[in-house]
OpenMM code with the backbone's topology and positions (N, CA, C; nanometers):
from openmm import Vec3, app, unit

residues = "MET GLN ASN LEU TRP ALA PRO TRP ARG ILE ASP TYR ILE LEU GLY LYS ARG GLU THR TYR CYS ILE PHE CYS PRO GLU GLY ASP GLY LEU SER ASP GLU GLU ARG LEU ILE LEU HIS ARG GLY ARG THR VAL MET VAL MET MET ASN LYS TYR PRO TYR ASN ASN GLY HIS LEU LEU VAL ALA PRO TRP ARG HIS ILE SER ARG PHE GLU GLU LEU GLU ASP THR GLU MET LEU ASP LEU SER ARG TRP ILE GLN ARG CYS ILE VAL ILE LEU ARG GLU VAL MET ARG PRO ASP GLY PHE ASN VAL GLY LEU ASN LEU GLY VAL VAL ALA GLY ALA GLY ILE GLU ASP HIS LEU HIS HIS HIS VAL VAL PRO ARG TRP ASN GLY ASP THR ASN PHE MET PRO VAL LEU ALA ASP VAL ARG SER ILE PRO GLU HIS LEU LYS ALA THR TYR ALA LYS LEU LEU PRO HIS PHE THR LYS GLU GLY ALA HIS GLU ALA LEU".split()
positions = [
    Vec3(10.0135, 7.7764, 13.1170),
    Vec3(9.9282, 7.7820, 13.0000),
    Vec3(9.8978, 7.9285, 12.9680),
    Vec3(9.9010, 7.9627, 12.8388),
    Vec3(9.8686, 8.0976, 12.7964),
    Vec3(9.7241, 8.1030, 12.7474),
    Vec3(9.6611, 8.2184, 12.7686),
    Vec3(9.5266, 8.2415, 12.7173),
    Vec3(9.5350, 8.3106, 12.5820),
    Vec3(9.4497, 8.2702, 12.4904),
    Vec3(9.4365, 8.3375, 12.3626),
    Vec3(9.3035, 8.4121, 12.3651),
    Vec3(9.3088, 8.5436, 12.3496),
    Vec3(9.1890, 8.6249, 12.3582),
    Vec3(9.1390, 8.6626, 12.2190),
    Vec3(9.0161, 8.6284, 12.1870),
    Vec3(8.9487, 8.6677, 12.0628),
    Vec3(8.8018, 8.6903, 12.0976),
    Vec3(8.7729, 8.7963, 12.1749),
    Vec3(8.6378, 8.8154, 12.2290),
    Vec3(8.5274, 8.8332, 12.1255),
    Vec3(8.5615, 8.8777, 12.0045),
    Vec3(8.4586, 8.8960, 11.9018),
    Vec3(8.4044, 8.7628, 11.8515),
    Vec3(8.4719, 8.6527, 11.8790),
    Vec3(8.4288, 8.5214, 11.8305),
    Vec3(8.3145, 8.4613, 11.9118),
    Vec3(8.2857, 8.5163, 12.0314),
    Vec3(8.1852, 8.4543, 12.1178),
    Vec3(8.0474, 8.4522, 12.0521),
    Vec3(8.0111, 8.5582, 11.9782),
    Vec3(7.8814, 8.5588, 11.9088),
    Vec3(7.8726, 8.4435, 11.8100),
    Vec3(7.9816, 8.4201, 11.7388),
    Vec3(7.9848, 8.3106, 11.6429),
    Vec3(7.9763, 8.1754, 11.7137),
    Vec3(8.0514, 8.1608, 11.8200),
    Vec3(8.0554, 8.0348, 11.8945),
    Vec3(7.9186, 8.0021, 11.9551),
    Vec3(7.8522, 8.1031, 12.0095),
    Vec3(7.7235, 8.0810, 12.0757),
    Vec3(7.6064, 8.0758, 11.9781),
    Vec3(7.6345, 8.0962, 11.8508),
    Vec3(7.5290, 8.0826, 11.7512),
    Vec3(7.4492, 8.2085, 11.7247),
    Vec3(7.4856, 8.3210, 11.7855),
    Vec3(7.4154, 8.4469, 11.7596),
    Vec3(7.4531, 8.4929, 11.6191),
    Vec3(7.3552, 8.5127, 11.5346),
    Vec3(7.3813, 8.5508, 11.3966),
    Vec3(7.3034, 8.6778, 11.3624),
    Vec3(7.3585, 8.7521, 11.2662),
    Vec3(7.2879, 8.8689, 11.2172),
    Vec3(7.1614, 8.8224, 11.1456),
    Vec3(7.0568, 8.9031, 11.1542),
    Vec3(6.9313, 8.8679, 11.0883),
    Vec3(6.9177, 8.9386, 10.9546),
    Vec3(7.0187, 9.0135, 10.9165),
    Vec3(7.0190, 9.0838, 10.7889),
    Vec3(7.1374, 9.0324, 10.7076),
    Vec3(7.1368, 9.0615, 10.5794),
    Vec3(7.2502, 9.0235, 10.4960),
    Vec3(7.3630, 9.1228, 10.5210),
    Vec3(7.4772, 9.0746, 10.5660),
    Vec3(7.5871, 9.1642, 10.6013),
    Vec3(7.6428, 9.2392, 10.4807),
    Vec3(7.6163, 9.1910, 10.3594),
    Vec3(7.6705, 9.2540, 10.2395),
    Vec3(7.5749, 9.3520, 10.1732),
    Vec3(7.4499, 9.3575, 10.2152),
    Vec3(7.3540, 9.4478, 10.1537),
    Vec3(7.3696, 9.5884, 10.2119),
    Vec3(7.3401, 9.6921, 10.1320),
    Vec3(7.3695, 9.8300, 10.1726),
    Vec3(7.3059, 9.8762, 10.3041),
    Vec3(7.1846, 9.8330, 10.3342),
    Vec3(7.1128, 9.8853, 10.4501),
    Vec3(7.1805, 9.8500, 10.5826),
    Vec3(7.2175, 9.7263, 10.6006),
    Vec3(7.2902, 9.6837, 10.7188),
    Vec3(7.2170, 9.6975, 10.8494),
    Vec3(7.0842, 9.6916, 10.8482),
    Vec3(7.0059, 9.6931, 10.9716),
    Vec3(7.0305, 9.8189, 11.0548),
    Vec3(7.0648, 9.9294, 10.9873),
    Vec3(7.0845, 10.0564, 11.0559),
    Vec3(7.2169, 10.0707, 11.1294),
    Vec3(7.3054, 9.9741, 11.1169),
    Vec3(7.4358, 9.9812, 11.1834),
    Vec3(7.5303, 10.0722, 11.1045),
    Vec3(7.6250, 10.1332, 11.1735),
    Vec3(7.7235, 10.2194, 11.1080),
    Vec3(7.8243, 10.1345, 11.0317),
    Vec3(7.8951, 10.1994, 10.9411),
    Vec3(8.0002, 10.1286, 10.8683),
    Vec3(8.1054, 10.0757, 10.9644),
    Vec3(8.1381, 10.1508, 11.0677),
    Vec3(8.2370, 10.1044, 11.1651),
    Vec3(8.1876, 9.9796, 11.2378),
    Vec3(8.0593, 9.9787, 11.2774),
    Vec3(8.0043, 9.8605, 11.3444),
    Vec3(8.0039, 9.7395, 11.2513),
    Vec3(7.9837, 9.7642, 11.1230),
    Vec3(7.9818, 9.6561, 11.0240),
    Vec3(8.1205, 9.6243, 10.9704),
    Vec3(8.2207, 9.7018, 11.0093),
    Vec3(8.3595, 9.6855, 10.9654),
    Vec3(8.3761, 9.7104, 10.8154),
    Vec3(8.2934, 9.8017, 10.7609),
    Vec3(8.3021, 9.8372, 10.6190),
    Vec3(8.4145, 9.9383, 10.5998),
    Vec3(8.5039, 9.9067, 10.5096),
    Vec3(8.6172, 9.9931, 10.4781),
    Vec3(8.5938, 10.0766, 10.3526),
    Vec3(8.5095, 10.0283, 10.2627),
    Vec3(8.4848, 10.0985, 10.1362),
    Vec3(8.3429, 10.0719, 10.0872),
    Vec3(8.2767, 10.1804, 10.0440),
    Vec3(8.1473, 10.1741, 9.9767),
    Vec3(8.1644, 10.2341, 9.8380),
    Vec3(8.1563, 10.1519, 9.7361),
    Vec3(8.1667, 10.2008, 9.5986),
    Vec3(8.0308, 10.2004, 9.5314),
    Vec3(8.0316, 10.2296, 9.4031),
    Vec3(7.9053, 10.2307, 9.3275),
    Vec3(7.8418, 10.0925, 9.3239),
    Vec3(7.9230, 9.9899, 9.2971),
    Vec3(7.8684, 9.8553, 9.2803),
    Vec3(7.9259, 9.7550, 9.3785),
    Vec3(8.0324, 9.7932, 9.4500),
    Vec3(8.1087, 9.6993, 9.5320),
    Vec3(8.1394, 9.7581, 9.6692),
    Vec3(8.1481, 9.6700, 9.7673),
    Vec3(8.1904, 9.7109, 9.9008),
    Vec3(8.3047, 9.6224, 9.9482),
    Vec3(8.3837, 9.6772, 10.0438),
    Vec3(8.4912, 9.6014, 10.1077),
    Vec3(8.4693, 9.6103, 10.2573),
    Vec3(8.4732, 9.4953, 10.3224),
    Vec3(8.4598, 9.4938, 10.4675),
    Vec3(8.5561, 9.3926, 10.5273),
    Vec3(8.5832, 9.4106, 10.6549),
    Vec3(8.6643, 9.3121, 10.7260),
    Vec3(8.5769, 9.1934, 10.7624),
    Vec3(8.6361, 9.0766, 10.7655),
    Vec3(8.5645, 8.9574, 10.8091),
    Vec3(8.5560, 8.9607, 10.9617),
    Vec3(8.4349, 8.9535, 11.0138),
    Vec3(8.4124, 8.9575, 11.1586),
    Vec3(8.4659, 8.8319, 11.2282),
    Vec3(8.4785, 8.7235, 11.1526),
    Vec3(8.5305, 8.5973, 11.2053),
    Vec3(8.6487, 8.5551, 11.1168),
    Vec3(8.7615, 8.6264, 11.1278),
    Vec3(8.8709, 8.6102, 11.0307),
    Vec3(8.9508, 8.4821, 11.0466),
    Vec3(9.0082, 8.4394, 10.9341),
    Vec3(9.1062, 8.3313, 10.9351),
    Vec3(9.2416, 8.3844, 10.9780),
    Vec3(9.2649, 8.5139, 10.9508),
    Vec3(9.3920, 8.5780, 10.9806),
    Vec3(9.3666, 8.7276, 10.9969),
    Vec3(9.4581, 8.7987, 11.0598),
    Vec3(9.4472, 8.9442, 11.0677),
    Vec3(9.4365, 9.0029, 10.9277),
    Vec3(9.3500, 9.1004, 10.9105),
    Vec3(9.3366, 9.1663, 10.7816),
    Vec3(9.2532, 9.0913, 10.6801),
    Vec3(9.1817, 8.9872, 10.7219),
    Vec3(9.0967, 8.9082, 10.6310),
    Vec3(8.9824, 8.9977, 10.5829),
    Vec3(8.9798, 9.0256, 10.4521),
    Vec3(8.8803, 9.1155, 10.3935),
    Vec3(8.7821, 9.0398, 10.3060),
    Vec3(8.6638, 9.0982, 10.2924),
    Vec3(8.5590, 9.0454, 10.2060),
    Vec3(8.5244, 9.1532, 10.1034),
    Vec3(8.5178, 9.1161, 9.9773),
    Vec3(8.4846, 9.2081, 9.8691),
    Vec3(8.3595, 9.1528, 9.8017),
    Vec3(8.2531, 9.2341, 9.7982),
    Vec3(8.1243, 9.1836, 9.7484),
    Vec3(8.0523, 9.2893, 9.6662),
    Vec3(7.9708, 9.2439, 9.5709),
    Vec3(7.8843, 9.3397, 9.5018),
    Vec3(7.7728, 9.3823, 9.5975),
    Vec3(7.7226, 9.5024, 9.5798),
    Vec3(7.6085, 9.5449, 9.6625),
    Vec3(7.4834, 9.4650, 9.6273),
    Vec3(7.4711, 9.4325, 9.4994),
    Vec3(7.3532, 9.3600, 9.4544),
    Vec3(7.3504, 9.2222, 9.5187),
    Vec3(7.2349, 9.1858, 9.5704),
    Vec3(7.2174, 9.0602, 9.6424),
    Vec3(7.2023, 8.9453, 9.5424),
    Vec3(7.3168, 8.8858, 9.5058),
    Vec3(7.3161, 8.7733, 9.4128),
    Vec3(7.4072, 8.6640, 9.4672),
    Vec3(7.3790, 8.5410, 9.4268),
    Vec3(7.4593, 8.4286, 9.4749),
    Vec3(7.5361, 8.3594, 9.3629),
    Vec3(7.5012, 8.3877, 9.2405),
    Vec3(7.5618, 8.3151, 9.1273),
    Vec3(7.6624, 8.4040, 9.0544),
    Vec3(7.7833, 8.3542, 9.0396),
    Vec3(7.8915, 8.4276, 8.9749),
    Vec3(7.8516, 8.4711, 8.8337),
    Vec3(7.7823, 8.3854, 8.7633),
    Vec3(7.7447, 8.4152, 8.6253),
    Vec3(7.6383, 8.5252, 8.6141),
    Vec3(7.5807, 8.5668, 8.7255),
    Vec3(7.4829, 8.6765, 8.7250),
    Vec3(7.5475, 8.8142, 8.7397),
    Vec3(7.6770, 8.8171, 8.7633),
    Vec3(7.7459, 8.9460, 8.7759),
    Vec3(7.7399, 9.0232, 8.6450),
    Vec3(7.7145, 9.1523, 8.6550),
    Vec3(7.7203, 9.2391, 8.5373),
    Vec3(7.8669, 9.2752, 8.5129),
    Vec3(7.8965, 9.3186, 8.3912),
    Vec3(8.0353, 9.3513, 8.3567),
    Vec3(8.0946, 9.4562, 8.4501),
    Vec3(8.0173, 9.5594, 8.4852),
    Vec3(8.0706, 9.6639, 8.5742),
    Vec3(8.0999, 9.6080, 8.7131),
    Vec3(8.0155, 9.5183, 8.7613),
    Vec3(8.0399, 9.4557, 8.8916),
    Vec3(8.1649, 9.3688, 8.8869),
    Vec3(8.1798, 9.2925, 8.7797),
    Vec3(8.2957, 9.2052, 8.7644),
    Vec3(8.4245, 9.2878, 8.7637),
    Vec3(8.4249, 9.3970, 8.6895),
    Vec3(8.5425, 9.4824, 8.6815),
    Vec3(8.5703, 9.5483, 8.8166),
    Vec3(8.4665, 9.6009, 8.8820),
    Vec3(8.4850, 9.6644, 9.0131),
    Vec3(8.5332, 9.5640, 9.1178),
    Vec3(8.4792, 9.4426, 9.1167),
    Vec3(8.5261, 9.3397, 9.2097),
    Vec3(8.6750, 9.3132, 9.1893),
    Vec3(8.7150, 9.2953, 9.0657),
    Vec3(8.8558, 9.2677, 9.0360),
    Vec3(8.9444, 9.3845, 9.0775),
    Vec3(8.9015, 9.5055, 9.0471),
    Vec3(8.9810, 9.6230, 9.0852),
    Vec3(8.9953, 9.6346, 9.2358),
    Vec3(8.8873, 9.6087, 9.3094),
    Vec3(8.8951, 9.6238, 9.4549),
    Vec3(8.9679, 9.5083, 9.5212),
    Vec3(8.9646, 9.3910, 9.4629),
    Vec3(9.0483, 9.2820, 9.5141),
    Vec3(9.1947, 9.3223, 9.4976),
    Vec3(9.2277, 9.3768, 9.3813),
    Vec3(9.3639, 9.4234, 9.3555),
    Vec3(9.4029, 9.5340, 9.4542),
    Vec3(9.3142, 9.6307, 9.4766),
    Vec3(9.3431, 9.7403, 9.5706),
    Vec3(9.3603, 9.6875, 9.7127),
    Vec3(9.2776, 9.5902, 9.7507),
    Vec3(9.2909, 9.5298, 9.8840),
    Vec3(9.4298, 9.4687, 9.9015),
    Vec3(9.4759, 9.3988, 9.8007),
    Vec3(9.6084, 9.3368, 9.8069),
    Vec3(9.7163, 9.4438, 9.8213),
    Vec3(9.7053, 9.5509, 9.7423),
    Vec3(9.8041, 9.6591, 9.7487),
    Vec3(9.8050, 9.7227, 9.8878),
    Vec3(9.6876, 9.7528, 9.9410),
    Vec3(9.6778, 9.8167, 10.0727),
    Vec3(9.7290, 9.7230, 10.1821),
    Vec3(9.6862, 9.5979, 10.1793),
    Vec3(9.7314, 9.5027, 10.2814),
    Vec3(9.8823, 9.4814, 10.2742),
    Vec3(9.9356, 9.4775, 10.1530),
    Vec3(10.0809, 9.4620, 10.1362),
    Vec3(10.1551, 9.5796, 10.2011),
    Vec3(10.1026, 9.7002, 10.1796),
    Vec3(10.1654, 9.8210, 10.2336),
    Vec3(10.1520, 9.8301, 10.3857),
    Vec3(10.0322, 9.8028, 10.4374),
    Vec3(10.0040, 9.8247, 10.5793),
    Vec3(10.0483, 9.7078, 10.6667),
    Vec3(10.0229, 9.5855, 10.6206),
    Vec3(10.0437, 9.4688, 10.7071),
    Vec3(10.1646, 9.3831, 10.6682),
    Vec3(10.2203, 9.4080, 10.5531),
    Vec3(10.3408, 9.3402, 10.5060),
    Vec3(10.3343, 9.1859, 10.5111),
    Vec3(10.2291, 9.1265, 10.4521),
    Vec3(10.2218, 8.9793, 10.4505),
    Vec3(10.3215, 8.9206, 10.3508),
    Vec3(10.3464, 8.7927, 10.3658),
    Vec3(10.4350, 8.7212, 10.2747),
    Vec3(10.3607, 8.6663, 10.1531),
    Vec3(10.2285, 8.6618, 10.1593),
    Vec3(10.1475, 8.6109, 10.0494),
    Vec3(10.0001, 8.6324, 10.0791),
    Vec3(9.9135, 8.5791, 9.9930),
    Vec3(9.7688, 8.5953, 10.0073),
    Vec3(9.6966, 8.4689, 9.9642),
    Vec3(9.5831, 8.4448, 10.0266),
    Vec3(9.4827, 8.3541, 9.9720),
    Vec3(9.3705, 8.4447, 9.9233),
    Vec3(9.3326, 8.4305, 9.7974),
    Vec3(9.2219, 8.5076, 9.7408),
    Vec3(9.1266, 8.4059, 9.6818),
    Vec3(9.0003, 8.4111, 9.7243),
    Vec3(8.9094, 8.3083, 9.6755),
    Vec3(8.7633, 8.3425, 9.6874),
    Vec3(8.6842, 8.2539, 9.6317),
    Vec3(8.5400, 8.2678, 9.6227),
    Vec3(8.4802, 8.1304, 9.6488),
    Vec3(8.3928, 8.1194, 9.7475),
    Vec3(8.3259, 7.9934, 9.7777),
    Vec3(8.1821, 8.0029, 9.7281),
    Vec3(8.1465, 7.9224, 9.6319),
    Vec3(8.0117, 7.9245, 9.5751),
    Vec3(7.9361, 7.8002, 9.6199),
    Vec3(7.8379, 7.8191, 9.7064),
    Vec3(7.7585, 7.7083, 9.7583),
    Vec3(7.8124, 7.6556, 9.8898),
    Vec3(7.7237, 7.6016, 9.9706),
    Vec3(7.7595, 7.5510, 10.1035),
    Vec3(7.8650, 7.4419, 10.0946),
    Vec3(7.8503, 7.3510, 9.9983),
    Vec3(7.9467, 7.2414, 9.9881),
    Vec3(8.0864, 7.2911, 9.9515),
    Vec3(8.0948, 7.4127, 9.8955),
    Vec3(8.2247, 7.4716, 9.8616),
    Vec3(8.2794, 7.5564, 9.9761),
    Vec3(8.2050, 7.5633, 10.0867),
    Vec3(8.2527, 7.6367, 10.2031),
    Vec3(8.1908, 7.7729, 10.2234),
    Vec3(8.0903, 7.8085, 10.1457),
    Vec3(8.0275, 7.9400, 10.1602),
    Vec3(7.9518, 7.9481, 10.2919),
    Vec3(7.9955, 8.0362, 10.3796),
    Vec3(7.9261, 8.0582, 10.5062),
    Vec3(7.8003, 8.1413, 10.4870),
    Vec3(7.8052, 8.2314, 10.3909),
    Vec3(7.6891, 8.3111, 10.3517),
    Vec3(7.6652, 8.2788, 10.2057),
    Vec3(7.5757, 8.1871, 10.1837),
    Vec3(7.5544, 8.1309, 10.0503),
    Vec3(7.4789, 8.2257, 9.9569),
    Vec3(7.3902, 8.3096, 10.0122),
    Vec3(7.2992, 8.3882, 9.9293),
    Vec3(7.3595, 8.5151, 9.8698),
    Vec3(7.4776, 8.5565, 9.9171),
    Vec3(7.5371, 8.6800, 9.8653),
    Vec3(7.6849, 8.6534, 9.8339),
    Vec3(7.7133, 8.6456, 9.7061),
    Vec3(7.8470, 8.6213, 9.6552),
    Vec3(7.9479, 8.7182, 9.7175),
    Vec3(8.0649, 8.6685, 9.7553),
    Vec3(8.1709, 8.7544, 9.8095),
    Vec3(8.3062, 8.6846, 9.7954),
    Vec3(8.4083, 8.7645, 9.7738),
    Vec3(8.5464, 8.7158, 9.7627),
    Vec3(8.6174, 8.7354, 9.8964),
    Vec3(8.7086, 8.6458, 9.9270),
    Vec3(8.7933, 8.6563, 10.0459),
    Vec3(8.9324, 8.6990, 10.0024),
    Vec3(8.9897, 8.7929, 10.0746),
    Vec3(9.1294, 8.8313, 10.0556),
    Vec3(9.1945, 8.8132, 10.1926),
    Vec3(9.2789, 8.7109, 10.2038),
    Vec3(9.3369, 8.6738, 10.3327),
    Vec3(9.4888, 8.6883, 10.3268),
    Vec3(9.5442, 8.7852, 10.4022),
    Vec3(9.6903, 8.7953, 10.4068),
    Vec3(9.7499, 8.6775, 10.4823),
    Vec3(9.8672, 8.6330, 10.4376),
    Vec3(9.9340, 8.5182, 10.4996),
    Vec3(10.0792, 8.5535, 10.5297),
    Vec3(10.1291, 8.4990, 10.6386),
    Vec3(10.2673, 8.5192, 10.6795),
    Vec3(10.3333, 8.3835, 10.6976),
    Vec3(10.4615, 8.3776, 10.6709),
    Vec3(10.5357, 8.2549, 10.6993),
    Vec3(10.5178, 8.2221, 10.8468),
    Vec3(10.4790, 8.1000, 10.8759),
    Vec3(10.4618, 8.0574, 11.0144),
    Vec3(10.3273, 8.0924, 11.0753),
    Vec3(10.2307, 8.1430, 10.9953),
    Vec3(10.1012, 8.1793, 11.0549),
    Vec3(10.0094, 8.0593, 11.0767),
    Vec3(10.0492, 7.9448, 11.0293),
    Vec3(9.9733, 7.8234, 11.0601),
    Vec3(10.0552, 7.7390, 11.1564),
    Vec3(9.9847, 7.6733, 11.2455),
    Vec3(10.0522, 7.5886, 11.3442),
    Vec3(9.9565, 7.4790, 11.3880),
    Vec3(9.9849, 7.4163, 11.4959),
    Vec3(9.9047, 7.3038, 11.5434),
    Vec3(9.7694, 7.3450, 11.6018),
    Vec3(9.7527, 7.4715, 11.6413),
    Vec3(9.6318, 7.5145, 11.7116),
    Vec3(9.5026, 7.4860, 11.6337),
    Vec3(9.4912, 7.5258, 11.5080),
    Vec3(9.3660, 7.4977, 11.4366),
    Vec3(9.3400, 7.3480, 11.4198),
    Vec3(9.4449, 7.2715, 11.4031),
    Vec3(9.4301, 7.1280, 11.3790),
    Vec3(9.3907, 7.0540, 11.5066),
    Vec3(9.4613, 7.0781, 11.6151),
    Vec3(9.4383, 7.0035, 11.7386),
    Vec3(9.3307, 7.0631, 11.8282),
    Vec3(9.3208, 7.1939, 11.8315),
    Vec3(9.2306, 7.2577, 11.9275),
    Vec3(9.1162, 7.3333, 11.8618),
    Vec3(9.1096, 7.3363, 11.7281),
    Vec3(9.0088, 7.4129, 11.6566),
    Vec3(9.0078, 7.5587, 11.7038),
    Vec3(9.1273, 7.6144, 11.7209),
    Vec3(9.1450, 7.7515, 11.7693),
    Vec3(9.2420, 7.8225, 11.6762),
    Vec3(9.2087, 7.9457, 11.6411),
    Vec3(9.3008, 8.0307, 11.5664),
    Vec3(9.3451, 8.1433, 11.6581),
    Vec3(9.4674, 8.1831, 11.6432),
    Vec3(9.5195, 8.2937, 11.7208),
    Vec3(9.5269, 8.4163, 11.6309),
    Vec3(9.4453, 8.5169, 11.6606),
    Vec3(9.4444, 8.6425, 11.5855),
    Vec3(9.5103, 8.7462, 11.6762),
    Vec3(9.6316, 8.7921, 11.6427),
    Vec3(9.7091, 8.8723, 11.7371),
    Vec3(9.6641, 9.0166, 11.7553),
    Vec3(9.5801, 9.0692, 11.6677),
    Vec3(9.5390, 9.2088, 11.6802),
    Vec3(9.3872, 9.2162, 11.6828),
    Vec3(9.3318, 9.3019, 11.7684),
    Vec3(9.1868, 9.3168, 11.7782),
    Vec3(9.1319, 9.3735, 11.6473),
    Vec3(9.0110, 9.3312, 11.6098),
    Vec3(8.9478, 9.3763, 11.4861),
    Vec3(8.9414, 9.5283, 11.4771),
    Vec3(8.9056, 9.5946, 11.5868),
    Vec3(8.8928, 9.7413, 11.5849),
    Vec3(9.0279, 9.8081, 11.5588),
    Vec3(9.1343, 9.7520, 11.6102),
    Vec3(9.2673, 9.8082, 11.5857),
    Vec3(9.3057, 9.7915, 11.4388),
    Vec3(9.2775, 9.6761, 11.3818),
    Vec3(9.3069, 9.6528, 11.2401),
    Vec3(9.2212, 9.7442, 11.1539),
    Vec3(9.0930, 9.7595, 11.1886),
    Vec3(9.0024, 9.8478, 11.1153),
    Vec3(9.0581, 9.9904, 11.1142),
    Vec3(9.0980, 10.0405, 11.2307),
    Vec3(9.1515, 10.1765, 11.2414),
    Vec3(9.2801, 10.1922, 11.1601),
    Vec3(9.3585, 10.0890, 11.1529),
    Vec3(9.4841, 10.0916, 11.0781),
    Vec3(9.4575, 10.0946, 10.9267),
    Vec3(9.3565, 10.0196, 10.8810),
    Vec3(9.3293, 10.0072, 10.7378),
    Vec3(9.2418, 10.1194, 10.6813),
    Vec3(9.1477, 10.1703, 10.7598),
    Vec3(9.0473, 10.2653, 10.7091),
    Vec3(9.1063, 10.3859, 10.6361),
    Vec3(9.2073, 10.4535, 10.6887),
    Vec3(9.2606, 10.5696, 10.6154),
    Vec3(9.3103, 10.5351, 10.4748),
    Vec3(9.3620, 10.4169, 10.4567),
    Vec3(9.4128, 10.3752, 10.3256),
    Vec3(9.2973, 10.3504, 10.2284),
    Vec3(9.1872, 10.2961, 10.2783),
    Vec3(9.0704, 10.2739, 10.1931),
    Vec3(8.9988, 10.4040, 10.1635),
    Vec3(8.9958, 10.4944, 10.2594),
    Vec3(8.9337, 10.6261, 10.2378),
    Vec3(9.0082, 10.7010, 10.1279),
    Vec3(9.1402, 10.6999, 10.1359),
    Vec3(9.2234, 10.7665, 10.0353),
    Vec3(9.2065, 10.6985, 9.8996),
    Vec3(9.2080, 10.5670, 9.8973),
    Vec3(9.2001, 10.4903, 9.7734),
    Vec3(9.0637, 10.5056, 9.7053),
    Vec3(8.9567, 10.5183, 9.7847),
    Vec3(8.8226, 10.5245, 9.7275),
    Vec3(8.7682, 10.6646, 9.7098),
    Vec3(8.8491, 10.7668, 9.7369),
    Vec3(8.8010, 10.9047, 9.7330),
    Vec3(8.7476, 10.9451, 9.5965),
    Vec3(8.8019, 10.8881, 9.4907),
    Vec3(8.7594, 10.9234, 9.3550),
    Vec3(8.6280, 10.8569, 9.3149),
    Vec3(8.5844, 10.7604, 9.3902),
    Vec3(8.4677, 10.6815, 9.3517),
    Vec3(8.3453, 10.7252, 9.4325),
    Vec3(8.2451, 10.7792, 9.3645),
    Vec3(8.1212, 10.8207, 9.4328),
    Vec3(8.0231, 10.7047, 9.4350),
    Vec3(7.9345, 10.7069, 9.5338),
    Vec3(7.8315, 10.6026, 9.5411),
    Vec3(7.7328, 10.6150, 9.4278),
] * unit.nanometer
topology = app.Topology()
chain = topology.addChain("A")
for resn in residues:
    res = topology.addResidue(resn, chain)
    for name in ("N", "CA", "C"):
        topology.addAtom(name, app.Element.getBySymbol(name[0]), res)
């Protein structure tokens, strides 16, 4: 039998949760690296998902703490779309996926894990990345540690966001 190691998932499994909104600018005093933030823009941020569906699973969210899509301002809507597009370009270049799932879950019944702060998911996909493990064992195999993926992606986001001031 082989072991699948995903040590960052233990906090999620044991029910330990952050007491702050992970998408709000303050972040309980944690560094961007600790929060897995890859980009801080004027209205939008990009971070890695701490509990990913796949390697490179990114979250794109407005800084403003809102839950309703229709409350987005035009500048936020445009920045969200631009950064989703940039995420796809960067992930395509760095991780070479075969496709993407890009989506937004609004409300708990729609699958929103964090219901109070709207956020988009950008999930790279590869041929053969799904198998029996999630179905039979409720286990996902993430082949690269989050910190390694963060280090791989950060220079591309730094370069891409250099023109955008907070």
